[in-house]
DSSP file (Angstrom, degrees, kcal/mol; ACC not computed):
  #  RESIDUE AA STRUCTURE BP1 BP2  ACC     N-H-->O    O-->H-N    N-H-->O    O-->H-N    TCO  KAPPA ALPHA  PHI   PSI    X-CA   Y-CA   Z-CA
    1    1 A X    >>        0   0    0      0, 0.0     4,-1.2     0, 0.0     3,-0.6   0.000 360.0 360.0 360.0 136.2    4.1  -30.5  -24.3
    2    2 A X  H 3>  +     0   0    0      1,-0.2     4,-2.1     2,-0.2     5,-0.2   0.834 360.0  62.7 -59.9 -33.4    3.5  -26.8  -24.5
    3    3 A X  H 3> S+     0   0    0      1,-0.2     4,-2.3     2,-0.2    -1,-0.2   0.869  99.9  53.5 -61.7 -36.0    2.5  -26.7  -20.8
    4    4 A X  H <> S+     0   0    0     -3,-0.6     4,-2.6     2,-0.2    -1,-0.2   0.888 107.9  50.5 -65.5 -39.6    6.1  -27.9  -19.9
    5    5 A X  H  X S+     0   0    0     -4,-1.2     4,-2.6     2,-0.2    -2,-0.2   0.898 110.3  49.3 -65.2 -40.2    7.5  -25.0  -21.9
    6    6 A X  H  X S+     0   0    0     -4,-2.1     4,-2.6     2,-0.2    -2,-0.2   0.912 112.7  47.4 -64.4 -42.9    5.3  -22.5  -20.1
    7    7 A X  H  X S+     0   0    0     -4,-2.3     4,-2.6     2,-0.2    -2,-0.2   0.927 112.6  49.4 -63.6 -44.7    6.2  -23.9  -16.7
    8    8 A X  H  X S+     0   0    0     -4,-2.6     4,-2.5     2,-0.2    -2,-0.2   0.912 111.4  49.4 -60.9 -43.8    9.9  -23.8  -17.7
    9    9 A X  H  X S+     0   0    0     -4,-2.6     4,-2.7     2,-0.2    -2,-0.2   0.936 112.0  47.7 -61.0 -48.0    9.6  -20.2  -18.8
   10   10 A X  H  X S+     0   0    0     -4,-2.6     4,-2.3     1,-0.2    -2,-0.2   0.903 112.9  48.8 -61.3 -41.8    7.8  -19.1  -15.6
   11   11 A X  H  X S+     0   0    0     -4,-2.6     4,-2.2     2,-0.2    -1,-0.2   0.907 112.8  47.0 -64.6 -42.8   10.4  -20.9  -13.5
   12   12 A X  H  X S+     0   0    0     -4,-2.5     4,-2.5     2,-0.2     5,-0.2   0.886 111.1  52.3 -66.9 -38.8   13.3  -19.3  -15.4
   13   13 A X  H  X S+     0   0    0     -4,-2.7     4,-2.8     2,-0.2     5,-0.2   0.927 110.5  47.6 -62.9 -44.9   11.7  -15.9  -15.2
   14   14 A X  H  X S+     0   0    0     -4,-2.3     4,-2.8     1,-0.2    -2,-0.2   0.910 111.9  49.9 -64.0 -41.2   11.3  -16.2  -11.4
   15   15 A X  H  X S+     0   0    0     -4,-2.2     4,-2.1     2,-0.2    -2,-0.2   0.916 113.5  45.6 -64.6 -42.1   14.9  -17.3  -11.0
   16   16 A X  H  X S+     0   0    0     -4,-2.5     4,-2.6     2,-0.2    -2,-0.2   0.930 114.6  48.1 -63.8 -45.0   16.2  -14.4  -13.1
   17   17 A X  H  X S+     0   0    0     -4,-2.8     4,-2.9    -5,-0.2     5,-0.3   0.915 110.2  51.7 -62.3 -43.4   14.0  -12.0  -11.3
   18   18 A X  H  X S+     0   0    0     -4,-2.8     4,-2.5    -5,-0.2     5,-0.2   0.924 112.1  46.7 -58.8 -45.4   15.1  -13.3   -7.9
   19   19 A X  H  X S+     0   0    0     -4,-2.1     4,-2.3     2,-0.2    -2,-0.2   0.916 113.9  47.7 -64.4 -43.3   18.8  -13.0   -8.8
   20   20 A X  H  X S+     0   0    0     -4,-2.6     4,-2.2     2,-0.2    -2,-0.2   0.926 114.6  45.5 -63.6 -45.3   18.2   -9.4  -10.2
   21   21 A X  H  X S+     0   0    0     -4,-2.9     4,-2.4     2,-0.2    -2,-0.2   0.934 114.2  47.2 -65.6 -47.3   16.3   -8.3   -7.1
   22   22 A X  H  X S+     0   0    0     -4,-2.5     4,-2.3    -5,-0.3    -1,-0.2   0.883 112.6  50.1 -63.7 -39.0   18.7   -9.8   -4.6
   23   23 A X  H  X S+     0   0    0     -4,-2.3     4,-2.3    -5,-0.2    -1,-0.2   0.907 111.1  49.5 -64.3 -41.3   21.7   -8.3   -6.4
   24   24 A X  H  X S+     0   0    0     -4,-2.2     4,-2.3     2,-0.2    -2,-0.2   0.896 111.1  49.0 -64.2 -40.7   20.0   -4.9   -6.4
   25   25 A X  H  X S+     0   0    0     -4,-2.4     4,-2.8     2,-0.2    -1,-0.2   0.915 110.2  51.2 -64.1 -43.0   19.3   -5.1   -2.7
   26   26 A X  H  X S+     0   0    0     -4,-2.3     4,-2.3     1,-0.2    -2,-0.2   0.909 111.3  48.4 -61.6 -41.6   22.9   -6.2   -2.0
   27   27 A X  H  X S+     0   0    0     -4,-2.3     4,-1.1     2,-0.2    -1,-0.2   0.905 111.1  50.0 -64.9 -41.8   24.1   -3.2   -4.0
   28   28 A X  H  <>S+     0   0    0     -4,-2.3     5,-2.6     1,-0.2     3,-0.5   0.917 111.0  49.1 -62.3 -44.6   21.8   -0.9   -2.2
   29   29 A X  H ><5S+     0   0    0     -4,-2.8     3,-2.0     1,-0.2    -2,-0.2   0.905 105.9  57.1 -61.3 -42.1   22.9   -2.2    1.2
   30   30 A X  H 3<5S+     0   0    0     -4,-2.3    -1,-0.2     1,-0.3    -2,-0.2   0.792 107.0  50.1 -61.0 -27.1   26.6   -1.8    0.2
   31   31 A X  T 3<5S-     0   0    0     -4,-1.1    -1,-0.3    -3,-0.5    -2,-0.2   0.380 121.8-109.4 -90.1   2.5   25.7    1.9   -0.4
   32   32 A X  T < 5 +     0   0    0     -3,-2.0    -3,-0.2     1,-0.2     2,-0.2   0.691  65.4 153.2  81.2  18.2   24.1    2.2    3.1
   33   33 A X      < -     0   0    0     -5,-2.6     2,-0.3    -6,-0.1    -1,-0.2  -0.537  47.0-121.1 -84.7 148.1   20.5    2.5    1.8
   34   34 A X        -     0   0    0     55,-0.3    58,-3.0    -2,-0.2     2,-0.5  -0.639  27.5-137.7 -77.6 143.2   17.5    1.4    3.7
   35   35 A X  E     -a   92   0A   0     -2,-0.3    23,-3.3    56,-0.2    24,-0.9  -0.936  24.1-177.1-114.3 121.7   15.5   -1.2    1.8
   36   36 A X  E     -ab  93  59A   0     56,-2.9    58,-2.9    -2,-0.5     2,-0.4  -0.949  18.3-145.2-124.3 134.2   11.7   -0.9    1.8
   37   37 A X  E     -ab  94  60A   0     22,-2.3    24,-2.7    -2,-0.4     2,-0.6  -0.793  14.0-145.7 -93.6 140.8    9.0   -3.1    0.4
   38   38 A X  E     +ab  95  61A   0     56,-2.6    59,-1.8    -2,-0.4    58,-1.1  -0.925  66.0  39.4-111.3 110.9    5.9   -1.3   -1.0
   39   39 A X        -     0   0    0     22,-3.2     2,-0.2    -2,-0.6    23,-0.2   0.178  53.2-155.0 120.0 124.0    2.7   -3.3   -0.5
   40   40 A X        +     0   0    0     20,-0.1     2,-0.2     4,-0.1    -1,-0.1  -0.530  49.7 118.5-124.8  63.5    1.4   -5.4    2.4
   41   41 A X  S  > S-     0   0    0     -2,-0.2     4,-2.1     1,-0.1     5,-0.2  -0.675  77.9 -99.7-118.1 176.3   -1.1   -7.9    0.9
   42   42 A X  H  > S+     0   0    0     -2,-0.2     4,-2.1     1,-0.2     5,-0.1   0.884 123.7  50.6 -63.0 -36.7   -1.2  -11.7    0.7
   43   43 A X  H  > S+     0   0    0      2,-0.2     4,-2.1     1,-0.2    -1,-0.2   0.862 109.8  48.7 -71.9 -34.2    0.2  -11.5   -2.9
   44   44 A X  H  > S+     0   0    0      2,-0.2     4,-2.5     1,-0.2    -1,-0.2   0.847 110.6  51.5 -74.4 -31.8    3.1   -9.3   -2.0
   45   45 A X  H  X S+     0   0    0     -4,-2.1     4,-1.9     2,-0.2    -2,-0.2   0.928 110.4  48.9 -65.7 -43.9    4.0  -11.5    1.0
   46   46 A X  H  X S+     0   0    0     -4,-2.1     4,-2.4     1,-0.2    -2,-0.2   0.908 112.0  49.4 -60.2 -43.1    4.0  -14.5   -1.4
   47   47 A X  H  X S+     0   0    0     -4,-2.1     4,-2.4     2,-0.2     5,-0.2   0.924 108.2  52.4 -63.9 -44.3    6.1  -12.6   -3.9
   48   48 A X  H  X>S+     0   0    0     -4,-2.5     5,-2.6     1,-0.2     6,-0.8   0.883 113.1  44.9 -62.6 -36.3    8.7  -11.6   -1.2
   49   49 A X  H  <5S+     0   0    0     -4,-1.9     3,-0.4     3,-0.2    -1,-0.2   0.881 111.1  53.0 -72.5 -37.1    9.0  -15.2   -0.1
   50   50 A X  H  <5S+     0   0    0     -4,-2.4    -2,-0.2     1,-0.2    -1,-0.2   0.862 113.4  44.3 -64.2 -34.9    9.3  -16.4   -3.7
   51   51 A X  H  <5S-     0   0    0     -4,-2.4    -1,-0.2    -5,-0.2    -2,-0.2   0.579 110.1-126.0 -84.7  -9.8   12.1  -13.9   -4.3
   52   52 A X  T  <5S+     0   0    0     -4,-0.6    -3,-0.2    -3,-0.4    -4,-0.1   0.853  77.8 114.3  69.4  35.4   13.8  -14.8   -1.0
   53   53 A X    >>< +     0   0    0     -5,-2.6     3,-2.0    -6,-0.2     4,-0.8   0.386  31.3 104.5-116.7   3.1   13.8  -11.2    0.2
   54   54 A X  T 34 S+     0   0    0     -6,-0.8     3,-0.4     1,-0.3    -1,-0.1   0.836  89.6  42.7 -57.9 -32.9   11.5  -11.2    3.2
   55   55 A X  T 34 S+     0   0    0      1,-0.2    -1,-0.3    -7,-0.2    -2,-0.1   0.476 106.5  64.1 -90.1  -2.4   14.5  -11.1    5.6
   56   56 A X  T <4 S+     0   0    0     -3,-2.0     2,-0.3     2,-0.0    -1,-0.2   0.531  84.3  90.4 -97.5  -8.3   16.3   -8.5    3.5
   57   57 A X     <  -     0   0    0     -4,-0.8   -21,-0.2    -3,-0.4     3,-0.1  -0.635  61.8-153.4 -89.7 145.6   13.7   -5.7    3.9
   58   58 A X  S    S-     0   0    0    -23,-3.3    20,-0.4     1,-0.4     2,-0.3   0.846  74.5 -34.4 -82.1 -38.1   13.8   -3.2    6.7
   59   59 A X  E     -b   36   0A   0    -24,-0.9   -22,-2.3    18,-0.1    -1,-0.4  -0.957  58.9-112.8-167.8 176.9   10.1   -2.6    6.7
   60   60 A X  E     -bc  37  79A   0     18,-2.6    20,-3.1    -2,-0.3     2,-0.3  -0.929  20.0-154.0-122.7 146.0    7.0   -2.5    4.4
   61   61 A X  E     +bc  38  80A   0    -24,-2.7   -22,-3.2    -2,-0.3     2,-0.3  -0.899  14.0 175.5-117.8 152.6    4.8    0.5    3.5
   62   62 A X  E     - c   0  81A   0     18,-2.2    20,-0.8    -2,-0.3    21,-0.2  -0.986  33.1-140.2-152.1 148.2    1.2    0.5    2.4
   63   63 A X  S    S+     0   0    0     -2,-0.3     2,-0.6    18,-0.2    -1,-0.1   0.694  79.3  96.7 -80.6 -20.4   -1.4    3.1    1.6
   64   64 A X    >>  -     0   0    0      1,-0.2     3,-1.5     2,-0.1     4,-0.9  -0.617  64.8-154.8 -76.4 115.3   -4.1    1.1    3.3
   65   65 A X  T 34 S+     0   0    0     -2,-0.6    -1,-0.2     1,-0.3     3,-0.1   0.745  89.8  65.2 -63.8 -25.1   -4.5    2.5    6.8
   66   66 A X  T 34 S+     0   0    0      1,-0.2    -1,-0.3     3,-0.0    -2,-0.1   0.709 105.0  45.4 -72.5 -17.9   -6.0   -0.8    8.1
   67   67 A X  T X4 S+     0   0    0     -3,-1.5     3,-1.5     3,-0.1    -1,-0.2   0.688  90.1 102.3 -95.5 -21.2   -2.6   -2.5    7.4
   68   68 A X  T 3< S+     0   0    0     -4,-0.9    12,-0.2     1,-0.2     3,-0.1  -0.360  83.1  24.4 -66.6 144.3   -0.4    0.2    8.9
   69   69 A X  T 3  S+     0   0    0     10,-3.1    -1,-0.2     1,-0.3    11,-0.1   0.362 103.9 104.5  76.4   1.3    1.0   -0.6   12.4
   70   70 A X    <   -     0   0    0     -3,-1.5     9,-2.4     9,-0.3     2,-0.3  -0.311  68.7-119.1 -93.0-173.2    0.6   -4.4   11.7
   71   71 A X  B     -F   78   0B   0      7,-0.2     7,-0.2    -2,-0.1     5,-0.1  -0.959  23.2-106.6-130.7 148.2    3.4   -6.8   10.9
   72   72 A X     >  -     0   0    0      5,-2.4     4,-1.5    -2,-0.3     2,-0.1  -0.393  46.7 -95.1 -71.1 149.7    4.1   -9.0    7.9
   73   73 A X  T  4 S-     0   0    0      1,-0.2     2,-2.2     2,-0.2     4,-0.1  -0.372  98.2  -5.1 -63.4 139.0    3.5  -12.7    8.3
   74   74 A X  T  4 S+     0   0    0      1,-0.2    -1,-0.2     2,-0.1    -2,-0.0  -0.408 134.2  52.1  80.9 -66.8    6.5  -14.8    9.1
   75   75 A X  T  4 S-     0   0    0     -2,-2.2    -1,-0.2     2,-0.1    -2,-0.2   0.663  92.5-143.5 -78.5 -16.5    9.2  -12.1    8.9
   76   76 A X     <  +     0   0    0     -4,-1.5     2,-0.3     1,-0.2    -3,-0.1   0.868  33.3 171.8  54.6  41.6    7.3   -9.8   11.3
   77   77 A X        -     0   0    0     -4,-0.1    -5,-2.4     1,-0.1    -1,-0.2  -0.641  37.3-110.2 -79.4 136.3    8.3   -6.7    9.3
   78   78 A X  B     -F   71   0B   0    -20,-0.4   -18,-2.6    -2,-0.3     2,-0.6  -0.396  24.3-140.3 -65.9 143.0    6.5   -3.5   10.5
   79   79 A X  E     -c   60   0A   0     -9,-2.4   -10,-3.1   -12,-0.2    -9,-0.3  -0.932  28.3-179.3-106.8 122.3    4.0   -2.1    8.0
   80   80 A X  E     -c   61   0A   0    -20,-3.1   -18,-2.2    -2,-0.6     2,-0.1  -0.704  36.9 -81.7-117.4 166.5    4.1    1.7    7.9
   81   81 A X  E >   -c   62   0A   0     -2,-0.2     3,-2.4   -20,-0.2     4,-0.2  -0.424  44.4-118.4 -61.5 141.3    2.3    4.5    6.1
   82   82 A X  G >  S+     0   0    0    -20,-0.8     3,-1.4     1,-0.3     4,-0.2   0.717 110.3  72.8 -61.3 -19.8    3.8    5.0    2.6
   83   83 A X  G >  S+     0   0    0      1,-0.2     3,-1.6   -21,-0.2    -1,-0.3   0.687  77.2  80.7 -66.2 -15.4    4.8    8.5    3.6
   84   84 A X  G X  S+     0   0    0     -3,-2.4     3,-1.8     1,-0.3    -1,-0.2   0.721  74.1  74.4 -63.6 -20.6    7.5    6.9    5.8
   85   85 A X  G X  S+     0   0    0     -3,-1.4     3,-1.0     1,-0.3     6,-0.3   0.780  87.9  61.2 -63.5 -23.8    9.7    6.5    2.7
   86   86 A X  G <  S+     0   0    0     -3,-1.6    -1,-0.3     1,-0.2    -2,-0.2   0.525  87.5  73.5 -80.4  -5.0   10.4   10.2    2.8
   87   87 A X  G <  S+     0   0    0     -3,-1.8     2,-0.4    -4,-0.2    -1,-0.2   0.504  91.5  67.9 -82.9  -3.3   12.0    9.9    6.2
   88   88 A X  S X  S-     0   0    0     -3,-1.0     2,-0.6    -4,-0.2     3,-0.5  -0.917  85.7-117.5-123.6 143.5   15.1    8.3    4.7
   89   89 A X  T 3  S-     0   0    0     -2,-0.4   -55,-0.3     1,-0.2    26,-0.1  -0.690  89.2 -23.0 -81.9 117.9   17.7    9.7    2.4
   90   90 A X  T 3  S-     0   0    0     -2,-0.6    25,-0.3    24,-0.5    -1,-0.2   0.909  85.2-170.7  50.1  59.6   17.7    7.9   -0.9
   91   91 A X  E <   - d   0 115A   0     23,-0.6    25,-2.7    -3,-0.5     2,-0.6  -0.242  26.5-116.6 -72.9 165.7   16.1    4.6    0.1
   92   92 A X  E     -ad  35 116A   0    -58,-3.0   -56,-2.9    23,-0.2     2,-0.5  -0.939  34.7-168.2-101.1 117.1   15.8    1.5   -2.1
   93   93 A X  E     -ad  36 117A   0     23,-3.4    25,-2.7    -2,-0.6     2,-0.6  -0.936   8.6-165.7-115.1 120.8   12.1    0.9   -2.7
   94   94 A X  E     -ad  37 118A   0    -58,-2.9   -56,-2.6    -2,-0.5     2,-1.2  -0.928  17.2-140.6-108.4 118.7   10.9   -2.4   -4.2
   95   95 A X  E     +ad  38 119A   0     23,-3.0    25,-0.6    -2,-0.6     3,-0.2  -0.650  24.0 175.7 -82.8  99.0    7.3   -2.3   -5.3
   96   96 A X  S    S+     0   0    0     -2,-1.2     2,-1.7   -58,-1.1     3,-0.2   0.796  75.6  66.5 -73.2 -30.6    6.0   -5.7   -4.3
   97   97 A X    >   +     0   0    0    -59,-1.8     3,-2.4     1,-0.2    -1,-0.2  -0.441  69.6 165.1 -87.9  62.7    2.5   -4.8   -5.5
   98   98 A X  G >   +     0   0    0     -2,-1.7     3,-2.1     1,-0.3     4,-0.3   0.726  61.6  69.5 -56.1 -29.6    3.9   -4.7   -9.0
   99   99 A X  G 3  S+     0   0    0      1,-0.3    -1,-0.3    -3,-0.2     3,-0.2   0.708 104.6  44.3 -65.7 -17.1    0.5   -4.7  -10.7
  100  100 A X  G <> S+     0   0    0     -3,-2.4     4,-2.5     1,-0.1    -1,-0.3   0.184  82.5 117.5-105.5  12.4    0.1   -1.2   -9.4
  101  101 A X  H <> S+     0   0    0     -3,-2.1     4,-3.0     1,-0.2     5,-0.2   0.875  71.1  48.4 -51.9 -51.8    3.6   -0.2  -10.4
  102  102 A X  H  > S+     0   0    0     -4,-0.3     4,-2.1     1,-0.2    -1,-0.2   0.908 114.4  47.0 -59.3 -41.4    2.7    2.6  -12.9
  103  103 A X  H  > S+     0   0    0     -3,-0.2     4,-2.1     2,-0.2    -1,-0.2   0.919 114.3  46.9 -65.5 -43.2    0.3    4.2  -10.5
  104  104 A X  H  X S+     0   0    0     -4,-2.5     4,-2.8     2,-0.2    -2,-0.2   0.909 111.2  51.5 -67.4 -41.3    2.8    4.0   -7.6
  105  105 A X  H  X S+     0   0    0     -4,-3.0     4,-2.4    -5,-0.2    -1,-0.2   0.907 109.7  50.3 -59.9 -42.1    5.6    5.4   -9.8
  106  106 A X  H  X S+     0   0    0     -4,-2.1     4,-2.3    -5,-0.2    -1,-0.2   0.919 111.8  48.0 -61.8 -43.9    3.4    8.3  -10.8
  107  107 A X  H  X S+     0   0    0     -4,-2.1     4,-1.7     2,-0.2    -2,-0.2   0.916 110.8  50.6 -63.3 -43.8    2.6    9.0   -7.1
  108  108 A X  H  <>S+     0   0    0     -4,-2.8     5,-2.7     1,-0.2     4,-0.2   0.920 111.2  48.7 -60.1 -44.2    6.2    8.9   -6.1
  109  109 A X  H ><5S+     0   0    0     -4,-2.4     3,-1.4     1,-0.2    -1,-0.2   0.916 110.7  50.2 -62.0 -44.3    7.2   11.3   -8.9
  110  110 A X  H 3<5S+     0   0    0     -4,-2.3    -1,-0.2     1,-0.3    -2,-0.2   0.793 110.5  50.6 -67.2 -27.4    4.4   13.7   -7.9
  111  111 A X  T 3<5S-     0   0    0     -4,-1.7    -1,-0.3    -5,-0.2    -2,-0.2   0.379 116.9-113.0 -91.5   4.7    5.6   13.6   -4.2
  112  112 A X  T < 5 -     0   0    0     -3,-1.4    -3,-0.2    -4,-0.2    -2,-0.1   0.830  44.5-171.9  73.1  32.6    9.2   14.3   -5.1
  113  113 A X      < -     0   0    0     -5,-2.7     2,-0.5    -6,-0.1    -1,-0.2  -0.319   6.9-162.2 -60.4 137.7   10.6   10.9   -4.1
  114  114 A X        +     0   0    0     16,-0.1   -23,-0.6     2,-0.1   -24,-0.5  -0.984  48.6  57.2-123.7 119.0   14.4   10.7   -4.2
  115  115 A X  E    S-dE  91 129A   0     14,-2.0    14,-3.9    -2,-0.5     2,-0.4  -0.984  86.6 -51.2 158.1-162.6   15.9    7.2   -4.2
  116  116 A X  E     -dE  92 128A   0    -25,-2.7   -23,-3.4    -2,-0.3     2,-0.4  -0.909  41.7-163.5-112.7 136.0   15.9    4.0   -6.2
  117  117 A X  E     -dE  93 127A   0     10,-3.1    10,-2.6    -2,-0.4     2,-0.4  -0.974   4.9-173.5-121.2 131.6   12.8    2.1   -7.2
  118  118 A X  E     -dE  94 126A   0    -25,-2.7   -23,-3.0    -2,-0.4     2,-0.5  -0.970   8.4-167.7-121.9 139.4   12.6   -1.5   -8.4
  119  119 A X  E     -dE  95 125A   0      6,-2.7     6,-2.0    -2,-0.4   -23,-0.1  -0.982   6.2-163.2-123.1 116.6    9.6   -3.3   -9.8
  120  120 A X        +     0   0    0    -25,-0.6     2,-0.3    -2,-0.5     4,-0.2   0.821  51.2  87.5 -73.7 -31.8   10.2   -7.1  -10.0
  121  121 A X  S    S+     0   0    0      2,-0.2     4,-0.1     1,-0.1    -1,-0.0  -0.887  84.4   6.2-131.8 158.3    7.4   -8.1  -12.4
  122  122 A X  S    S-     0   0    0     -2,-0.3     2,-0.4     2,-0.0    -1,-0.1  -0.980 141.8  -8.5 -73.8 -19.4    6.3   -8.6  -15.1
  123  123 A X  S    S-     0   0    0     -4,-0.1    -2,-0.2  -106,-0.0    -4,-0.1  -0.992  89.8 -95.2-138.0 135.1    9.9   -7.8  -16.1
  124  124 A X        +     0   0    0     -2,-0.4     2,-0.3    -4,-0.2    -4,-0.2  -0.187  48.9 178.6 -53.4 132.6   12.5   -6.5  -13.7
  125  125 A X  E     +E  119   0A   0     -6,-2.0    -6,-2.7    -4,-0.1     2,-0.4  -0.997   8.6 179.6-138.3 136.6   12.7   -2.7  -13.8
  126  126 A X  E     +E  118   0A   0     -2,-0.3     2,-0.3    -8,-0.2    -8,-0.2  -0.998   4.0 170.7-142.5 139.8   14.9   -0.3  -11.8
  127  127 A X  E     -E  117   0A   0    -10,-2.6   -10,-3.1    -2,-0.4     2,-0.5  -0.998  24.5-136.6-147.8 142.4   15.2    3.4  -11.9
  128  128 A X  E     -E  116   0A   0     -2,-0.3     2,-0.6   -12,-0.2   -12,-0.2  -0.873  11.7-156.4-102.1 132.8   16.9    6.1   -9.8
  129  129 A X  E      E  115   0A   0    -14,-3.9   -14,-2.0    -2,-0.5   -39,-0.1  -0.932 360.0 360.0-107.5 112.1   15.0    9.3   -8.9
  130  130 A X              0   0    0     -2,-0.6   -16,-0.1   -16,-0.2    -1,-0.1   0.417 360.0 360.0-103.7 360.0   17.4   12.0   -8.1
């Protein structure tokens, strides 16, 4: 059945993405980097749990002021203003709100972000901004 192939493909994609993201976080930690999630919505929370990274993040940032100063469900990670990423030297930033990835990347570039950015979906992408 074609449905089985689509399910298998989605499962394999998630497993590969999970491995790539977790390996990248481990490498960032080995270099002493702070690890920050970008996006504090129900879908980003679901993604972080699906990737098994909710306990690997130091905190989450979001542009929505109504989410700032709150905590993520389950892991109770603090949600901060996205400008907080500039308080750290060369952080590892994983864009959990991947559907907004191009817009967020553009904003980071215009604000002079220095660090590593990973976008898990639709295909794992990682880039260093020096």
